[in-house]
C-alpha positions as CSV (number, residue, x, y, z in Angstrom):
1,X,92.5,80.3,131.3
2,X,90.1,79.7,128.9
3,X,87.4,80.0,131.0
4,X,88.3,83.6,132.8
5,X,89.1,85.1,128.7
6,X,85.7,83.3,128.0
7,X,83.8,85.2,131.8
8,X,86.1,88.3,131.0
9,X,84.5,88.7,127.8
10,X,80.9,87.9,128.6
11,X,81.0,90.8,131.4
12,X,82.8,93.3,128.9
13,X,79.7,92.8,126.8
14,X,77.0,93.2,129.2
15,X,78.9,96.3,130.6
16,X,78.5,97.5,126.9
17,X,75.0,96.6,127.0
18,X,74.5,98.1,130.2
19,X,75.8,101.3,128.7
20,X,73.9,101.2,125.4
21,X,70.4,100.8,127.8
22,X,71.3,104.3,130.0
23,X,72.3,106.0,126.5
24,X,69.0,105.0,125.4
25,X,67.0,105.8,128.4
26,X,68.6,109.2,128.7
27,X,68.0,110.0,124.7
28,X,64.2,108.7,125.1
29,X,62.4,109.6,128.2
30,X,65.6,110.7,130.7
31,X,66.9,114.3,131.3
32,X,68.4,114.7,127.9
33,X,65.0,113.5,125.9
34,X,64.6,117.5,124.8
35,X,68.3,117.8,123.4
36,X,70.1,117.2,120.8
37,X,71.2,114.5,121.4
38,X,70.3,111.5,119.7
39,X,69.5,107.7,121.6
40,X,71.5,104.8,120.4
41,X,69.6,103.2,118.4
42,X,69.4,105.7,116.4
43,X,73.2,106.5,116.1
44,X,73.4,102.6,115.2
45,X,71.1,102.8,113.0
46,X,73.5,105.3,111.2
47,X,76.6,103.5,111.4
48,X,74.8,100.8,110.2
49,X,74.1,103.2,106.8
50,X,77.8,104.4,106.9
51,X,79.4,100.9,106.6
52,X,77.4,100.4,103.3
53,X,79.1,103.3,102.1
54,X,82.8,103.1,100.5
55,X,83.5,106.1,101.9
56,X,83.4,105.5,105.7
57,X,85.9,103.1,104.6
58,X,88.3,105.1,102.4
59,X,88.1,107.7,105.4
60,X,88.8,104.8,108.3
61,X,91.9,103.6,105.7
62,X,93.5,107.2,106.1
63,X,93.2,107.4,109.7
64,X,94.5,104.3,110.7
65,X,98.1,105.0,107.8
66,X,98.1,107.8,109.3
67,X,98.4,106.2,112.5
68,X,100.4,103.2,112.2
69,X,102.6,105.0,109.9
70,X,103.6,107.7,112.1
71,X,104.0,105.1,114.7
72,X,106.4,103.9,113.2
73,X,108.5,106.3,112.3
74,X,108.3,106.9,115.8
75,X,109.1,103.6,116.9
76,X,112.1,103.9,115.0
77,X,113.8,106.9,115.7
78,X,112.6,107.1,119.2
79,X,114.0,103.4,120.1
80,X,117.4,104.7,118.3
81,X,117.6,107.9,119.8
82,X,117.0,106.4,123.3
83,X,119.6,103.8,122.9
84,X,122.5,106.6,122.4
85,X,121.3,108.6,124.7
86,X,120.6,105.4,127.5
87,X,124.1,104.4,126.6
88,X,125.6,108.0,127.7
89,X,125.2,109.0,131.3
90,X,126.1,112.4,130.9
91,X,124.2,112.0,127.6
92,X,120.9,110.8,129.9
93,X,121.4,113.5,132.6
94,X,121.4,116.5,129.8
95,X,118.8,115.5,127.8
96,X,116.4,114.7,131.1
97,X,115.4,118.3,131.8
98,X,114.3,118.5,127.7
99,X,112.9,116.0,127.3
100,X,110.3,116.0,130.0
101,X,109.2,119.4,129.0
102,X,108.3,118.6,125.4
103,X,106.6,115.2,126.5
104,X,103.8,116.8,128.2
105,X,103.4,119.2,125.1
106,X,100.5,118.2,123.2
107,X,101.7,118.0,119.3
108,X,98.3,119.8,118.2
109,X,100.0,123.5,119.4
110,X,102.0,123.2,116.4
111,X,99.2,122.2,114.1
112,X,98.8,125.5,112.6
113,X,102.6,125.8,111.3
114,X,102.4,122.1,109.9
115,X,99.0,122.5,107.9
116,X,101.0,126.2,106.7
117,X,103.9,123.7,105.6
118,X,102.6,120.9,104.6
119,X,99.1,121.5,103.2
120,X,95.7,119.4,104.9
121,X,97.7,116.1,103.7
122,X,97.9,112.8,104.8
123,X,101.9,113.9,105.7
124,X,100.1,116.7,108.1
125,X,99.1,113.5,110.5
126,X,101.9,111.2,110.1
127,X,104.3,114.6,111.4
128,X,101.7,115.6,113.8
129,X,101.3,111.7,115.1
130,X,105.5,111.2,115.0
131,X,105.6,114.2,116.9
132,X,103.1,112.8,119.4
133,X,104.7,109.7,120.0
134,X,108.3,109.9,119.2
135,X,109.2,111.8,122.5
136,X,107.7,109.1,124.9
137,X,109.4,106.4,123.3
138,X,112.7,107.9,123.5
139,X,112.2,108.7,127.2
140,X,111.3,105.7,128.1
141,X,113.9,104.1,125.8
142,X,116.6,105.3,127.5
143,X,115.5,104.6,130.8
144,X,115.7,100.9,129.9
145,X,118.7,100.9,128.7
146,X,120.5,102.8,131.9
147,X,118.1,100.5,133.8
148,X,120.2,97.6,131.9
149,X,121.6,95.4,135.1
150,X,125.9,96.7,135.6
151,X,126.5,93.2,136.4
152,X,125.2,91.8,133.9
153,X,127.4,93.9,131.6
154,X,130.3,93.1,133.6
155,X,129.8,89.4,132.7
156,X,129.8,90.3,129.3
157,X,132.4,92.5,129.1
158,X,134.0,89.8,130.8
159,X,133.5,87.0,128.7
160,X,134.7,88.6,126.0
161,X,131.8,89.7,124.1
162,X,132.9,92.8,122.1
163,X,130.5,96.5,123.1
164,X,128.0,95.8,120.1
165,X,127.3,92.1,121.2
166,X,126.7,94.0,124.5
167,X,124.2,96.1,123.5
168,X,122.8,93.9,121.0
169,X,122.5,90.5,124.1
170,X,121.8,92.5,127.3
171,X,121.3,95.9,127.3
172,X,118.4,95.4,124.3
173,X,116.7,92.8,125.4
174,X,116.6,94.4,129.2
175,X,115.3,97.7,127.3
176,X,112.8,96.0,125.8
177,X,109.4,95.8,128.2
178,X,110.3,99.6,128.8
179,X,110.2,100.1,124.3
180,X,106.8,97.3,124.6
181,X,105.6,99.7,126.6
182,X,106.2,103.3,125.5
183,X,104.7,101.4,122.1
184,X,101.9,100.3,123.8
185,X,100.8,103.3,125.6
186,X,101.5,105.6,122.3
187,X,99.2,104.0,119.9
188,X,96.0,105.4,121.0
189,X,97.9,108.6,121.1
190,X,99.1,108.1,117.6
191,X,94.9,107.1,116.6
192,X,94.2,110.3,118.5
193,X,96.8,112.9,116.8
194,X,95.9,111.4,113.4
195,X,92.1,112.2,114.2
196,X,92.7,115.4,115.5
197,X,94.5,116.4,112.1
198,X,91.3,115.8,110.0
199,X,89.8,117.0,112.4
200,X,91.4,120.5,113.4
201,X,93.7,120.3,110.5
202,X,91.5,119.4,107.8
203,X,93.5,116.5,107.1
204,X,91.5,113.0,105.5
205,X,90.0,111.0,107.2
206,X,87.3,110.0,109.8
207,X,88.4,113.8,112.2
208,X,87.3,115.4,108.6
209,X,84.1,113.6,107.9
210,X,83.1,114.1,112.1
211,X,83.9,118.1,111.0
212,X,81.4,117.5,108.1
213,X,79.0,115.7,110.0
214,X,79.0,118.2,112.7
215,X,78.7,120.9,110.2
216,X,75.5,119.4,109.0
217,X,73.5,119.2,112.0
218,X,74.1,115.4,111.3
219,X,74.2,114.4,114.8
220,X,73.3,110.6,114.9
221,X,76.1,110.5,111.7
222,X,78.1,112.2,114.3
223,X,78.0,109.6,117.0
224,X,77.9,107.5,114.6
225,X,81.5,108.2,113.4
226,X,82.0,108.6,117.5
227,X,81.5,104.6,117.8
228,X,83.9,104.0,114.7
229,X,86.5,105.6,116.8
230,X,85.3,103.9,119.7
231,X,86.0,100.0,118.2
232,X,89.4,101.7,116.3
233,X,90.8,102.6,119.5
234,X,89.9,98.8,120.8
235,X,91.0,97.5,118.1
236,X,94.5,99.6,118.3
237,X,94.1,98.6,122.4
238,X,94.2,95.2,121.9
239,X,96.4,94.9,119.0
240,X,99.1,96.7,120.8
241,X,98.9,94.7,123.6
242,X,99.0,91.2,122.0
243,X,102.3,92.3,119.8
244,X,104.0,93.5,123.1
245,X,102.9,89.6,124.8
246,X,104.2,88.5,121.8
247,X,107.7,89.8,121.4
248,X,108.2,89.4,125.3
249,X,106.8,85.9,125.5
250,X,110.1,85.5,127.2
251,X,109.1,87.9,129.7
252,X,108.1,86.6,133.3
253,X,105.7,89.1,133.4
254,X,104.1,87.9,129.9
255,X,105.1,84.0,129.9
256,X,101.8,82.8,131.3
257,X,100.0,85.1,129.1
258,X,100.8,83.7,126.0
259,X,98.8,80.4,125.2
């Protein structure tokens, strides 16, 4: 197990080094040598300078606060609404078309209205993240609740369990894999929406920093921010996968993965 993980890390590090080498060659002596694209060394040097300034850490904190707060609120609301919809076949079928219609619509389409109402604030970013993540969590939760084994429900009733006990002991554990997957998929989306809220809506965070670097023509700093966002994306995705494995350690799909 540990040997395979070490091998995966080595292969991943090799892939990163290969990508940086290709980037450096393309921007230095390759077809993009005359383009405004900075080389990998220039971007890494700009990244080293940025991480020594407090501004980049404040911007990173603002982005993470918007992303994680919006995701947490979307998870709570999505699970509650999903349970309410999933326990009723009538509600599930009545809301399926509206939810599937709203699911692919990006929250950025309502960005101008949200900015007018809330202004270029962190609250605007949190609201956009909430809108961008909530619908998918509702859909997955309702599907998980609805797909609970009817035999397990009937067994619970035969043992005299009350509806609330059936919900807590049978339905919710059955729906947890659906909920965990929904939150894991929504986590990168939350980060993306938080960045776009600053990039297009003027809110605080790394999106605003990206916009300022673009306006001033500082290409090396611009790509340094892109590298920071890539690292944050890896961290958010990794933490969401770790939390999912820990939450569902009892599930056969994850039992062998938890050490």
